[in-house]
Each structure stands twice: as structure tokens, then as C-alpha cells.
All heavy atoms as TSV, in Angstrom:
chain	resi	resn	atom	element	x	y	z
A	1	ALA	N	N	2.491	-31.355	123.087
A	1	ALA	CA	C	2.131	-32.331	122.010
A	1	ALA	C	C	2.422	-31.688	120.660
A	1	ALA	O	O	2.052	-30.554	120.424
A	1	ALA	CB	C	0.695	-32.703	122.154
A	2	LEU	N	N	3.048	-32.463	119.823
A	2	LEU	CA	C	3.297	-31.979	118.472
A	2	LEU	C	C	2.088	-32.267	117.578
A	2	LEU	O	O	1.564	-33.361	117.585
A	2	LEU	CB	C	4.521	-32.662	117.893
A	2	LEU	CG	C	5.845	-32.307	118.536
A	2	LEU	CD1	C	6.941	-33.146	117.913
A	2	LEU	CD2	C	6.153	-30.877	118.447
A	3	MET	N	N	1.700	-31.294	116.822
A	3	MET	CA	C	0.565	-31.478	115.897
A	3	MET	C	C	1.146	-31.393	114.453
A	3	MET	O	O	1.126	-30.312	113.866
A	3	MET	CB	C	-0.484	-30.438	116.144
A	3	MET	CG	C	-1.031	-30.422	117.513
A	3	MET	SD	S	-2.170	-31.812	117.700
A	3	MET	CE	C	-2.904	-31.346	119.231
A	4	LEU	N	N	1.718	-32.503	114.001
A	4	LEU	CA	C	2.387	-32.461	112.703
A	4	LEU	C	C	1.425	-32.748	111.512
A	4	LEU	O	O	1.727	-32.434	110.371
A	4	LEU	CB	C	3.504	-33.512	112.664
A	4	LEU	CG	C	4.607	-33.286	113.716
A	4	LEU	CD1	C	5.606	-34.445	113.646
A	4	LEU	CD2	C	5.303	-31.972	113.506
A	5	GLY	N	N	0.301	-33.333	111.785
A	5	GLY	CA	C	-0.656	-33.726	110.724
A	5	GLY	C	C	-0.321	-35.104	110.264
A	5	GLY	O	O	0.614	-35.741	110.700
A	6	PRO	N	N	-1.123	-35.613	109.333
A	6	PRO	CA	C	-0.999	-36.986	108.882
A	6	PRO	C	C	0.277	-37.188	108.012
A	6	PRO	O	O	0.593	-36.304	107.236
A	6	PRO	CB	C	-2.274	-37.248	108.095
A	6	PRO	CG	C	-2.751	-35.926	107.677
A	6	PRO	CD	C	-2.297	-34.929	108.740
A	7	ALA	N	N	0.856	-38.350	108.172
A	7	ALA	CA	C	2.028	-38.713	107.373
A	7	ALA	C	C	1.559	-39.077	105.948
A	7	ALA	O	O	0.415	-39.432	105.782
A	7	ALA	CB	C	2.727	-39.897	108.014
A	8	PRO	N	N	2.332	-39.032	104.962
A	8	PRO	CA	C	3.722	-38.656	104.909
A	8	PRO	C	C	3.900	-37.110	104.734
A	8	PRO	O	O	5.009	-36.645	104.758
A	8	PRO	CB	C	4.289	-39.380	103.747
A	8	PRO	CG	C	3.174	-39.453	102.774
A	8	PRO	CD	C	1.913	-39.548	103.618
A	9	GLU	N	N	2.803	-36.369	104.522
A	9	GLU	CA	C	2.941	-34.964	104.226
A	9	GLU	C	C	3.358	-34.092	105.445
A	9	GLU	O	O	4.071	-33.130	105.336
A	9	GLU	CB	C	1.660	-34.359	103.663
A	9	GLU	CG	C	1.289	-34.961	102.306
A	9	GLU	CD	C	0.459	-36.244	102.426
A	9	GLU	OE1	O	-0.020	-36.572	103.537
A	9	GLU	OE2	O	0.391	-36.986	101.454
A	10	PHE	N	N	2.822	-34.450	106.617
A	10	PHE	CA	C	3.025	-33.699	107.846
A	10	PHE	C	C	2.779	-32.203	107.582
A	10	PHE	O	O	3.653	-31.375	107.690
A	10	PHE	CB	C	4.428	-33.877	108.408
A	10	PHE	CG	C	4.737	-35.319	108.748
A	10	PHE	CD1	C	5.655	-36.019	108.068
A	10	PHE	CD2	C	4.093	-35.917	109.789
A	10	PHE	CE1	C	5.933	-37.361	108.384
A	10	PHE	CE2	C	4.310	-37.237	110.158
A	10	PHE	CZ	C	5.266	-37.940	109.424
A	11	PRO	N	N	1.543	-31.824	107.222
A	11	PRO	CA	C	1.281	-30.431	106.856
A	11	PRO	C	C	1.272	-29.489	108.072
A	11	PRO	O	O	1.321	-28.276	107.846
A	11	PRO	CB	C	-0.147	-30.542	106.251
A	11	PRO	CG	C	-0.737	-31.674	106.905
A	11	PRO	CD	C	0.350	-32.693	107.081
A	12	GLY	N	N	1.336	-30.035	109.239
A	12	GLY	CA	C	1.344	-29.165	110.408
A	12	GLY	C	C	-0.052	-28.618	110.754
A	12	GLY	O	O	-1.045	-29.127	110.315
A	13	ILE	N	N	-0.054	-27.610	111.560
A	13	ILE	CA	C	-1.334	-27.054	112.041
A	13	ILE	C	C	-1.612	-25.726	111.286
A	13	ILE	O	O	-0.695	-25.084	110.781
A	13	ILE	CB	C	-1.334	-26.842	113.554
A	13	ILE	CG1	C	-0.192	-25.931	114.017
A	13	ILE	CG2	C	-1.321	-28.156	114.277
A	13	ILE	CD1	C	-0.226	-25.599	115.418
A	14	VAL	N	N	-2.838	-25.339	111.261
A	14	VAL	CA	C	-3.269	-24.119	110.595
A	14	VAL	C	C	-4.274	-23.445	111.521
A	14	VAL	O	O	-4.968	-24.125	112.324
A	14	VAL	CB	C	-3.878	-24.433	109.181
A	14	VAL	CG1	C	-5.107	-25.285	109.284
A	14	VAL	CG2	C	-4.119	-23.180	108.405
A	15	CYS	N	N	-4.411	-22.166	111.434
A	15	CYS	CA	C	-5.344	-21.402	112.219
A	15	CYS	C	C	-6.745	-21.988	112.042
A	15	CYS	O	O	-7.187	-22.316	110.897
A	15	CYS	CB	C	-5.366	-19.957	111.814
A	15	CYS	SG	S	-6.562	-18.907	112.672
A	16	ALA	N	N	-7.427	-22.192	113.152
A	16	ALA	CA	C	-8.785	-22.854	113.100
A	16	ALA	C	C	-9.897	-21.912	112.661
A	16	ALA	O	O	-10.984	-22.395	112.395
A	16	ALA	CB	C	-9.090	-23.374	114.526
A	17	HIS	N	N	-9.606	-20.670	112.530
A	17	HIS	CA	C	-10.610	-19.685	112.073
A	17	HIS	C	C	-10.951	-19.962	110.603
A	17	HIS	O	O	-10.057	-20.107	109.791
A	17	HIS	CB	C	-10.144	-18.228	112.266
A	17	HIS	CG	C	-11.190	-17.258	112.062
A	17	HIS	ND1	N	-11.496	-16.756	110.778
A	17	HIS	CD2	C	-12.016	-16.632	112.891
A	17	HIS	CE1	C	-12.543	-15.873	110.894
A	17	HIS	NE2	N	-12.830	-15.783	112.201
A	18	PRO	N	N	-12.254	-20.076	110.281
A	18	PRO	CA	C	-12.639	-20.368	108.899
A	18	PRO	C	C	-12.075	-19.378	107.905
A	18	PRO	O	O	-12.143	-18.168	108.097
A	18	PRO	CB	C	-14.177	-20.285	108.897
A	18	PRO	CG	C	-14.571	-20.519	110.321
A	18	PRO	CD	C	-13.391	-19.925	111.145
A	19	GLY	N	N	-11.390	-19.912	106.850
A	19	GLY	CA	C	-10.833	-19.092	105.838
A	19	GLY	C	C	-9.432	-18.595	106.042
A	19	GLY	O	O	-8.814	-18.046	105.193
A	20	CYS	N	N	-8.890	-18.778	107.266
A	20	CYS	CA	C	-7.558	-18.354	107.598
A	20	CYS	C	C	-6.612	-19.542	107.350
A	20	CYS	O	O	-6.830	-20.650	107.843
A	20	CYS	CB	C	-7.445	-17.865	109.006
A	20	CYS	SG	S	-5.792	-17.204	109.450
A	21	ASP	N	N	-5.526	-19.282	106.625
A	21	ASP	CA	C	-4.568	-20.367	106.372
A	21	ASP	C	C	-3.189	-20.156	106.990
A	21	ASP	O	O	-2.214	-20.726	106.604
A	21	ASP	CB	C	-4.442	-20.601	104.860
A	21	ASP	CG	C	-3.881	-19.374	104.136
A	21	ASP	OD1	O	-3.698	-18.326	104.779
A	21	ASP	OD2	O	-3.688	-19.488	102.910
A	22	ARG	N	N	-3.126	-19.279	108.004
A	22	ARG	CA	C	-1.837	-19.044	108.672
A	22	ARG	C	C	-1.357	-20.282	109.351
A	22	ARG	O	O	-2.107	-21.036	109.983
A	22	ARG	CB	C	-1.995	-17.921	109.732
A	22	ARG	CG	C	-2.288	-16.612	109.071
A	22	ARG	CD	C	-1.539	-15.402	109.527
A	22	ARG	NE	N	-0.232	-15.582	110.090
A	22	ARG	CZ	C	0.302	-14.767	110.996
A	22	ARG	NH1	N	-0.395	-13.734	111.411
A	22	ARG	NH2	N	1.494	-14.964	111.471
A	23	ARG	N	N	-0.067	-20.518	109.204
A	23	ARG	CA	C	0.603	-21.710	109.819
A	23	ARG	C	C	1.746	-21.318	110.767
A	23	ARG	O	O	2.343	-22.257	111.311
A	23	ARG	CB	C	1.124	-22.612	108.652
A	23	ARG	CG	C	0.069	-23.170	107.838
A	23	ARG	CD	C	0.615	-24.049	106.701
A	23	ARG	NE	N	-0.388	-24.603	105.909
A	23	ARG	CZ	C	-1.049	-25.727	106.163
A	23	ARG	NH1	N	-0.737	-26.410	107.241
A	23	ARG	NH2	N	-1.996	-26.192	105.348
A	24	HIS	N	N	2.052	-20.109	110.880
A	24	HIS	CA	C	3.186	-19.693	111.722
A	24	HIS	C	C	2.736	-18.816	112.850
A	24	HIS	O	O	1.796	-18.098	112.765
A	24	HIS	CB	C	4.230	-18.927	110.788
A	24	HIS	CG	C	4.695	-19.738	109.657
A	24	HIS	ND1	N	5.616	-20.757	109.840
A	24	HIS	CD2	C	4.414	-19.718	108.401
A	24	HIS	CE1	C	5.849	-21.328	108.649
A	24	HIS	NE2	N	5.134	-20.686	107.755
A	25	ARG	N	N	3.520	-18.901	113.946
A	25	ARG	CA	C	3.277	-18.096	115.111
A	25	ARG	C	C	1.911	-18.315	115.700
A	25	ARG	O	O	1.273	-17.361	116.237
A	25	ARG	CB	C	3.552	-16.610	114.861
A	25	ARG	CG	C	4.987	-16.326	114.408
A	25	ARG	CD	C	5.176	-14.886	114.111
A	25	ARG	NE	N	4.979	-14.118	115.304
A	25	ARG	CZ	C	5.938	-13.525	115.998
A	25	ARG	NH1	N	7.176	-13.577	115.631
A	25	ARG	NH2	N	5.642	-12.819	117.067
A	26	LEU	N	N	1.360	-19.520	115.579
A	26	LEU	CA	C	0.002	-19.836	116.086
A	26	LEU	C	C	0.054	-19.881	117.608
A	26	LEU	O	O	1.068	-20.218	118.212
A	26	LEU	CB	C	-0.513	-21.121	115.497
A	26	LEU	CG	C	-0.662	-21.117	114.017
A	26	LEU	CD1	C	-1.120	-22.480	113.494
A	26	LEU	CD2	C	-1.609	-20.061	113.515
A	27	GLU	N	N	-1.097	-19.615	118.201
A	27	GLU	CA	C	-1.251	-19.686	119.668
A	27	GLU	C	C	-2.343	-20.652	119.988
A	27	GLU	O	O	-3.299	-20.821	119.191
A	27	GLU	CB	C	-1.621	-18.253	120.169
A	27	GLU	CG	C	-0.619	-17.198	119.847
A	27	GLU	CD	C	-1.106	-15.797	120.094
A	27	GLU	OE1	O	-2.281	-15.591	120.386
A	27	GLU	OE2	O	-0.270	-14.900	119.957
A	28	TRP	N	N	-2.224	-21.332	121.109
A	28	TRP	CA	C	-3.256	-22.314	121.495
A	28	TRP	C	C	-4.302	-21.616	122.305
A	28	TRP	O	O	-4.066	-20.912	123.269
A	28	TRP	CB	C	-2.607	-23.459	122.238
A	28	TRP	CG	C	-1.814	-24.325	121.349
A	28	TRP	CD1	C	-0.443	-24.306	121.204
A	28	TRP	CD2	C	-2.287	-25.228	120.394
A	28	TRP	NE1	N	-0.056	-25.174	120.180
A	28	TRP	CE2	C	-1.220	-25.777	119.665
A	28	TRP	CE3	C	-3.574	-25.689	120.064
A	28	TRP	CZ2	C	-1.349	-26.724	118.673
A	28	TRP	CZ3	C	-3.698	-26.648	119.049
A	28	TRP	CH2	C	-2.596	-27.163	118.405
A	29	ASP	N	N	-5.541	-21.806	121.899
A	29	ASP	CA	C	-6.696	-21.164	122.500
A	29	ASP	C	C	-7.642	-22.224	123.095
A	29	ASP	O	O	-7.803	-23.314	122.520
A	29	ASP	CB	C	-7.426	-20.390	121.420
A	29	ASP	CG	C	-8.828	-19.925	121.882
A	29	ASP	OD1	O	-8.831	-19.071	122.783
A	29	ASP	OD2	O	-9.831	-20.385	121.343
A	30	HIS	N	N	-8.178	-21.938	124.258
A	30	HIS	CA	C	-9.229	-22.791	124.799
A	30	HIS	C	C	-10.525	-22.499	124.095
A	30	HIS	O	O	-10.994	-21.345	124.102
A	30	HIS	CB	C	-9.386	-22.563	126.325
A	30	HIS	CG	C	-8.237	-23.061	127.093
A	30	HIS	ND1	N	-7.163	-22.312	127.511
A	30	HIS	CD2	C	-7.978	-24.365	127.521
A	30	HIS	CE1	C	-6.319	-23.060	128.192
A	30	HIS	NE2	N	-6.761	-24.277	128.232
A	31	ILE	N	N	-11.106	-23.500	123.434
A	31	ILE	CA	C	-12.346	-23.311	122.714
A	31	ILE	C	C	-13.451	-22.838	123.632
A	31	ILE	O	O	-14.061	-21.843	123.372
A	31	ILE	CB	C	-12.772	-24.687	122.028
A	31	ILE	CG1	C	-11.681	-25.083	121.027
A	31	ILE	CG2	C	-14.148	-24.555	121.359
A	31	ILE	CD1	C	-11.794	-26.525	120.562
A	32	ARG	N	N	-13.629	-23.521	124.751
A	32	ARG	CA	C	-14.485	-23.014	125.828
A	32	ARG	C	C	-13.565	-22.529	126.898
A	32	ARG	O	O	-12.808	-23.323	127.501
A	32	ARG	CB	C	-15.403	-24.126	126.342
A	32	ARG	CG	C	-16.331	-23.646	127.401
A	32	ARG	CD	C	-17.366	-24.658	127.816
A	32	ARG	NE	N	-18.184	-24.147	128.856
A	32	ARG	CZ	C	-18.786	-24.876	129.761
A	32	ARG	NH1	N	-18.663	-26.222	129.675
A	32	ARG	NH2	N	-19.512	-24.357	130.672
A	33	PRO	N	N	-13.579	-21.217	127.192
A	33	PRO	CA	C	-12.607	-20.676	128.122
A	33	PRO	C	C	-12.680	-21.366	129.488
A	33	PRO	O	O	-13.755	-21.730	129.957
A	33	PRO	CB	C	-12.990	-19.196	128.259
A	33	PRO	CG	C	-13.745	-18.931	126.983
A	33	PRO	CD	C	-14.437	-20.217	126.614
A	34	LEU	N	N	-11.527	-21.468	130.142
A	34	LEU	CA	C	-11.478	-21.983	131.489
A	34	LEU	C	C	-12.323	-21.182	132.403
A	34	LEU	O	O	-13.014	-21.759	133.317
A	34	LEU	CB	C	-10.008	-22.026	132.009
A	34	LEU	CG	C	-9.026	-22.821	131.195
A	34	LEU	CD1	C	-7.604	-22.641	131.741
A	34	LEU	CD2	C	-9.422	-24.250	131.114
A	35	SER	N	N	-12.403	-19.872	132.266
A	35	SER	CA	C	-13.226	-19.012	133.116
A	35	SER	C	C	-14.691	-19.298	132.969
A	35	SER	O	O	-15.479	-18.878	133.810
A	35	SER	CB	C	-12.942	-17.529	132.815
A	35	SER	OG	O	-13.312	-17.240	131.485
A	36	GLN	N	N	-15.093	-20.014	131.906
A	36	GLN	CA	C	-16.464	-20.374	131.683
A	36	GLN	C	C	-16.701	-21.857	131.838
A	36	GLN	O	O	-17.653	-22.379	131.302
A	36	GLN	CB	C	-16.956	-19.866	130.311
A	36	GLN	CG	C	-16.861	-18.385	130.179
A	36	GLN	CD	C	-17.189	-17.902	128.751
A	36	GLN	OE1	O	-17.686	-18.636	127.969
A	36	GLN	NE2	N	-16.882	-16.633	128.503
A	37	GLY	N	N	-15.785	-22.444	132.568
A	37	GLY	CA	C	-15.959	-23.888	132.871
A	37	GLY	C	C	-15.365	-24.839	131.866
A	37	GLY	O	O	-15.616	-26.032	131.936
A	38	GLY	N	N	-14.600	-24.359	130.928
A	38	GLY	CA	C	-13.980	-25.225	129.932
A	38	GLY	C	C	-12.945	-26.122	130.524
A	38	GLY	O	O	-12.279	-25.740	131.506
A	39	PRO	N	N	-12.797	-27.364	129.999
A	39	PRO	CA	C	-11.857	-28.303	130.549
A	39	PRO	C	C	-10.413	-27.990	130.112
A	39	PRO	O	O	-10.215	-27.384	129.071
A	39	PRO	CB	C	-12.336	-29.615	129.994
A	39	PRO	CG	C	-13.004	-29.277	128.698
A	39	PRO	CD	C	-13.628	-27.927	128.943
A	40	THR	N	N	-9.466	-28.435	130.896
A	40	THR	CA	C	-8.067	-28.365	130.539
A	40	THR	C	C	-7.696	-29.667	129.829
A	40	THR	O	O	-7.141	-30.555	130.408
A	40	THR	CB	C	-7.169	-28.144	131.756
A	40	THR	OG1	O	-7.417	-29.172	132.722
A	40	THR	CG2	C	-7.418	-26.791	132.405
A	41	SER	N	N	-8.086	-29.744	128.567
A	41	SER	CA	C	-7.823	-30.964	127.816
A	41	SER	C	C	-7.423	-30.574	126.365
A	41	SER	O	O	-7.747	-29.501	125.845
A	41	SER	CB	C	-9.063	-31.872	127.742
A	41	SER	OG	O	-10.108	-31.195	127.028
A	42	LEU	N	N	-6.756	-31.519	125.727
A	42	LEU	CA	C	-6.398	-31.272	124.281
A	42	LEU	C	C	-7.639	-31.110	123.413
A	42	LEU	O	O	-7.639	-30.316	122.457
A	42	LEU	CB	C	-5.548	-32.464	123.759
A	42	LEU	CG	C	-4.095	-32.487	124.201
A	42	LEU	CD1	C	-3.421	-33.756	123.677
A	42	LEU	CD2	C	-3.358	-31.232	123.721
A	43	ALA	N	N	-8.715	-31.766	123.760
A	43	ALA	CA	C	-9.930	-31.601	122.966
A	43	ALA	C	C	-10.532	-30.239	123.069
A	43	ALA	O	O	-11.260	-29.813	122.186
A	43	ALA	CB	C	-10.979	-32.622	123.455
A	44	ASN	N	N	-10.113	-29.461	124.071
A	44	ASN	CA	C	-10.624	-28.084	124.275
A	44	ASN	C	C	-9.665	-27.047	123.700
A	44	ASN	O	O	-9.758	-25.896	124.028
A	44	ASN	CB	C	-10.972	-27.819	125.709
A	44	ASN	CG	C	-11.733	-26.544	125.890
A	44	ASN	OD1	O	-12.622	-26.135	125.148
A	44	ASN	ND2	N	-11.407	-25.802	126.965
A	45	LEU	N	N	-8.686	-27.461	122.973
A	45	LEU	CA	C	-7.683	-26.508	122.385
A	45	LEU	C	C	-7.796	-26.433	120.879
A	45	LEU	O	O	-8.189	-27.375	120.214
A	45	LEU	CB	C	-6.240	-26.980	122.728
A	45	LEU	CG	C	-5.850	-26.899	124.213
A	45	LEU	CD1	C	-4.446	-27.447	124.379
A	45	LEU	CD2	C	-5.940	-25.473	124.735
A	46	GLN	N	N	-7.502	-25.286	120.369
A	46	GLN	CA	C	-7.450	-25.039	118.953
A	46	GLN	C	C	-6.360	-24.035	118.617
A	46	GLN	O	O	-6.094	-23.121	119.433
A	46	GLN	CB	C	-8.800	-24.538	118.411
A	46	GLN	CG	C	-9.160	-23.125	118.903
A	46	GLN	CD	C	-10.465	-22.633	118.372
A	46	GLN	OE1	O	-11.048	-23.268	117.495
A	46	GLN	NE2	N	-10.985	-21.580	118.919
A	47	PRO	N	N	-5.706	-24.176	117.476
A	47	PRO	CA	C	-4.659	-23.244	117.125
A	47	PRO	C	C	-5.300	-22.021	116.441
A	47	PRO	O	O	-6.227	-22.151	115.637
A	47	PRO	CB	C	-3.829	-23.988	116.124
A	47	PRO	CG	C	-4.788	-25.011	115.527
A	47	PRO	CD	C	-5.755	-25.341	116.567
A	48	LEU	N	N	-4.889	-20.817	116.877
A	48	LEU	CA	C	-5.352	-19.566	116.250
A	48	LEU	C	C	-4.180	-18.670	116.004
A	48	LEU	O	O	-3.232	-18.627	116.768
A	48	LEU	CB	C	-6.352	-18.850	117.179
A	48	LEU	CG	C	-7.721	-19.523	117.362
A	48	LEU	CD1	C	-8.528	-18.727	118.378
A	48	LEU	CD2	C	-8.479	-19.618	116.066
A	49	CYS	N	N	-4.225	-17.908	114.873
A	49	CYS	CA	C	-3.208	-16.941	114.669
A	49	CYS	C	C	-3.441	-15.779	115.653
A	49	CYS	O	O	-4.537	-15.671	116.255
A	49	CYS	CB	C	-3.297	-16.414	113.217
A	49	CYS	SG	S	-4.791	-15.474	112.818
A	50	PRO	N	N	-2.438	-14.996	115.946
A	50	PRO	CA	C	-2.606	-13.924	116.960
A	50	PRO	C	C	-3.814	-13.012	116.724
A	50	PRO	O	O	-4.530	-12.693	117.667
A	50	PRO	CB	C	-1.291	-13.115	116.861
A	50	PRO	CG	C	-0.316	-14.157	116.357
A	50	PRO	CD	C	-1.044	-15.011	115.402
A	51	ALA	N	N	-4.112	-12.637	115.502
A	51	ALA	CA	C	-5.247	-11.749	115.254
A	51	ALA	C	C	-6.586	-12.436	115.606
A	51	ALA	O	O	-7.441	-11.834	116.241
A	51	ALA	CB	C	-5.280	-11.281	113.800
A	52	HIS	N	N	-6.727	-13.686	115.208
A	52	HIS	CA	C	-7.984	-14.377	115.517
A	52	HIS	C	C	-8.081	-14.726	116.964
A	52	HIS	O	O	-9.203	-14.806	117.552
A	52	HIS	CB	C	-8.129	-15.576	114.563
A	52	HIS	CG	C	-8.484	-15.183	113.154
A	52	HIS	ND1	N	-7.727	-15.538	112.105
A	52	HIS	CD2	C	-9.467	-14.330	112.677
A	52	HIS	CE1	C	-8.239	-15.034	111.005
A	52	HIS	NE2	N	-9.289	-14.279	111.360
A	53	HIS	N	N	-6.952	-14.955	117.615
A	53	HIS	CA	C	-6.945	-15.274	119.030
A	53	HIS	C	C	-7.427	-14.034	119.829
A	53	HIS	O	O	-8.242	-14.135	120.697
A	53	HIS	CB	C	-5.538	-15.696	119.503
A	53	HIS	CG	C	-5.555	-16.328	120.819
A	53	HIS	ND1	N	-4.384	-16.730	121.464
A	53	HIS	CD2	C	-6.539	-16.701	121.684
A	53	HIS	CE1	C	-4.676	-17.257	122.627
A	53	HIS	NE2	N	-6.005	-17.243	122.777
A	54	ARG	N	N	-6.909	-12.833	119.463
A	54	ARG	CA	C	-7.399	-11.631	120.120
A	54	ARG	C	C	-8.833	-11.384	119.899
A	54	ARG	O	O	-9.605	-11.047	120.848
A	54	ARG	CB	C	-6.586	-10.398	119.606
A	54	ARG	CG	C	-5.190	-10.287	120.170
A	54	ARG	CD	C	-4.582	-8.911	119.850
A	54	ARG	NE	N	-4.518	-8.671	118.393
A	54	ARG	CZ	C	-3.544	-9.122	117.572
A	54	ARG	NH1	N	-2.553	-9.820	118.062
A	54	ARG	NH2	N	-3.539	-8.811	116.300
A	55	GLU	N	N	-9.323	-11.590	118.646
A	55	GLU	CA	C	-10.724	-11.412	118.324
A	55	GLU	C	C	-11.620	-12.357	119.172
A	55	GLU	O	O	-12.597	-11.948	119.748
A	55	GLU	CB	C	-10.946	-11.705	116.849
A	55	GLU	CG	C	-12.330	-11.578	116.332
A	55	GLU	CD	C	-12.407	-11.924	114.872
A	55	GLU	OE1	O	-11.609	-11.409	114.080
A	55	GLU	OE2	O	-13.268	-12.752	114.525
A	56	LYS	N	N	-11.173	-13.614	119.280
A	56	LYS	CA	C	-11.980	-14.591	120.053
A	56	LYS	C	C	-11.944	-14.237	121.531
A	56	LYS	O	O	-12.973	-14.324	122.239
A	56	LYS	CB	C	-11.511	-16.016	119.834
A	56	LYS	CG	C	-12.352	-16.983	120.652
A	56	LYS	CD	C	-11.940	-18.421	120.402
A	56	LYS	CE	C	-12.718	-19.385	121.252
A	56	LYS	NZ	N	-12.435	-19.213	122.695
A	57	THR	N	N	-10.793	-13.830	122.036
A	57	THR	CA	C	-10.716	-13.473	123.437
A	57	THR	C	C	-11.629	-12.305	123.793
A	57	THR	O	O	-12.297	-12.302	124.795
A	57	THR	CB	C	-9.201	-13.120	123.826
A	57	THR	OG1	O	-8.433	-14.298	123.568
A	57	THR	CG2	C	-9.107	-12.750	125.261
A	58	ARG	N	N	-11.680	-11.283	122.881
A	58	ARG	CA	C	-12.582	-10.173	123.142
A	58	ARG	C	C	-14.038	-10.624	123.133
A	58	ARG	O	O	-14.809	-10.192	123.970
A	58	ARG	CB	C	-12.360	-9.096	122.034
A	58	ARG	CG	C	-11.167	-8.220	122.303
A	58	ARG	CD	C	-11.177	-6.981	121.424
A	58	ARG	NE	N	-11.121	-7.316	119.985
A	58	ARG	CZ	C	-10.013	-7.401	119.265
A	58	ARG	NH1	N	-8.845	-7.198	119.864
A	58	ARG	NH2	N	-10.058	-7.697	117.963
A	59	SER	N	N	-14.407	-11.540	122.258
A	59	SER	CA	C	-15.778	-11.990	122.244
A	59	SER	C	C	-16.066	-12.856	123.422
A	59	SER	O	O	-17.196	-12.834	123.992
A	59	SER	CB	C	-16.078	-12.742	120.920
A	59	SER	OG	O	-15.462	-13.980	120.864
A	60	ASP	N	N	-15.092	-13.648	123.934
A	60	ASP	CA	C	-15.291	-14.486	125.108
A	60	ASP	C	C	-15.596	-13.624	126.320
A	60	ASP	O	O	-16.373	-13.987	127.208
A	60	ASP	CB	C	-14.069	-15.331	125.409
A	60	ASP	CG	C	-13.899	-16.454	124.408
A	60	ASP	OD1	O	-14.876	-16.810	123.723
A	60	ASP	OD2	O	-12.819	-17.067	124.329
A	61	VAL	N	N	-14.947	-12.455	126.446
A	61	VAL	CA	C	-15.099	-11.586	127.591
A	61	VAL	C	C	-16.523	-11.042	127.603
A	61	VAL	O	O	-17.078	-10.835	128.697
A	61	VAL	CB	C	-14.027	-10.442	127.579
A	61	VAL	CG1	C	-14.326	-9.409	128.592
A	61	VAL	CG2	C	-12.683	-11.019	127.765
A	62	ARG	N	N	-17.112	-10.818	126.480
A	62	ARG	CA	C	-18.481	-10.242	126.441
A	62	ARG	C	C	-19.549	-11.257	126.767
A	62	ARG	O	O	-20.679	-10.881	127.085
A	62	ARG	CB	C	-18.764	-9.671	125.045
A	62	ARG	CG	C	-17.965	-8.442	124.773
A	62	ARG	CD	C	-18.431	-7.807	123.473
A	62	ARG	NE	N	-18.051	-8.678	122.333
A	62	ARG	CZ	C	-17.188	-8.299	121.390
A	62	ARG	NH1	N	-16.614	-7.139	121.445
A	62	ARG	NH2	N	-16.883	-9.120	120.429
A	63	ILE	N	N	-19.242	-12.580	126.754
A	63	ILE	CA	C	-20.214	-13.598	127.063
A	63	ILE	C	C	-20.334	-13.666	128.559
A	63	ILE	O	O	-19.346	-13.772	129.297
A	63	ILE	CB	C	-19.760	-14.979	126.514
A	63	ILE	CG1	C	-19.685	-14.922	124.979
A	63	ILE	CG2	C	-20.670	-16.065	126.974
A	63	ILE	CD1	C	-19.034	-16.152	124.384
A	64	PRO	N	N	-21.579	-13.565	129.117
A	64	PRO	CA	C	-21.719	-13.624	130.573
A	64	PRO	C	C	-21.203	-14.920	131.136
A	64	PRO	O	O	-21.411	-16.010	130.559
A	64	PRO	CB	C	-23.212	-13.497	130.752
A	64	PRO	CG	C	-23.813	-13.191	129.473
A	64	PRO	CD	C	-22.818	-13.429	128.385
A	65	ARG	N	N	-20.527	-14.833	132.235
A	65	ARG	CA	C	-19.997	-16.000	132.925
A	65	ARG	C	C	-21.090	-16.691	133.697
A	65	ARG	O	O	-21.948	-16.008	134.239
A	65	ARG	CB	C	-18.870	-15.675	133.815
A	65	ARG	CG	C	-17.657	-15.130	133.074
A	65	ARG	CD	C	-16.585	-14.863	133.997
A	65	ARG	NE	N	-15.392	-14.372	133.215
A	65	ARG	CZ	C	-14.352	-13.826	133.737
A	65	ARG	NH1	N	-14.198	-13.704	135.017
A	65	ARG	NH2	N	-13.363	-13.405	132.957
A	66	PRO	N	N	-21.135	-17.989	133.698
A	66	PRO	CA	C	-22.149	-18.650	134.451
A	66	PRO	C	C	-22.065	-18.392	135.933
A	66	PRO	O	O	-20.944	-18.271	136.466
A	66	PRO	CB	C	-21.923	-20.165	134.192
A	66	PRO	CG	C	-20.500	-20.261	133.648
A	66	PRO	CD	C	-20.197	-18.906	133.087
A	67	GLY	N	N	-23.204	-18.208	136.552
A	67	GLY	CA	C	-23.210	-17.901	137.990
A	67	GLY	C	C	-23.149	-19.182	138.803
A	67	GLY	O	O	-23.098	-20.310	138.209
A	68	PRO	N	N	-23.229	-19.075	140.119
A	68	PRO	CA	C	-23.204	-20.286	140.909
A	68	PRO	C	C	-24.460	-21.097	140.730
A	68	PRO	O	O	-25.502	-20.558	140.330
A	68	PRO	CB	C	-23.136	-19.728	142.381
A	68	PRO	CG	C	-23.468	-18.287	142.253
A	68	PRO	CD	C	-23.231	-17.833	140.860
A	69	ALA	N	N	-24.315	-22.384	140.898
A	69	ALA	CA	C	-25.475	-23.284	140.712
A	69	ALA	C	C	-26.560	-22.968	141.781
A	69	ALA	O	O	-26.237	-22.605	142.955
A	69	ALA	CB	C	-25.059	-24.757	140.884
A	70	PRO	N	N	-27.844	-23.032	141.363
A	70	PRO	CA	C	-28.927	-22.693	142.313
A	70	PRO	C	C	-29.030	-23.710	143.450
A	70	PRO	O	O	-28.645	-24.820	143.352
A	70	PRO	CB	C	-30.193	-22.638	141.476
A	70	PRO	CG	C	-29.834	-23.220	140.176
A	70	PRO	CD	C	-28.321	-23.339	140.079
């Protein structure tokens, strides 16, 4: 899916991390990781620059994964 932004400006996408305005070489990140039950949907995706994507991935790994339902 192309994320061009609203017409007529078509500003494109920007890193979703607050205060970051990078617009190039963005990576798509699952807001709620699949490993933690996140859905595979466009609503669960956000663009992040490589540095913020790595930072978020490291923090996701530290969050305990949900166990099996009782």
C-alpha cells in the first residue's frame, strides 16, 4: 500500500516516533508485535526510521510475552 498522504501535497510518510521527521529509508513496524498477539493488519503498522525501529524492537523483546490462557 502506498502511503502518499493527503492530496494535493502528498507529503508522504514520516517516522512515527515523536519528534523524528525522517522521511527516507523508513521501515514498517508492527505496533503490537506479532509475537505478542498483534494482528497482521495495516492498522497495526507504523513507519519508523531504522534507529527508532531498532530501539522499539529492543524494548519489545524486554516485555514479557503472554503465556497460555488458563
